[in-house]
C-alpha positions, 0 to 999 in steps of 0.5 A: 103682214097680210096673213096677220090681218087674215088671222083675225078673221079666219078661224076654225071652220072658215072656208077660203078660195085661194085664186092663183095658188101657184106653189101651194105655200099660201094655200097651206098656210091658209089651211093651217089658219082655218083649222081642222074643220075649215076648208081651202080650195086652191085654184090655178089656171095652169094644170102644172102649177096646180099639181106642183102646189099639191105635191109641195103640200104633200111633201111638207105636211100631207095632213093638210090635204084633208082640208084643202084641194087644188083645182085646175080651172081654165076660164076663157071669156071673149067678147068679140062684137059683144057676143059672149063666148065662155069656156069653163073647164075644171079638173080636180086633182085627186 
């Protein structure tokens, strides 16, 4: 149902950020919806899941890898005593 609603707003050339891409299934479906000139970035906080998602898409339809990317992002935000500490680390899978 949610994908049916997205289909009406995501067309060829759209750009999508899939936060929590996990197995890569939804990321791959989104890559289909945005067409050949679209772009999808799947973000995952666990490096193993980011790699898992990419491998799944590679096995299922490697042509989609031309328009999608899986990224491992570690974001840690702490607010001890109202002092802010932010750690931002991005590793892109090749």
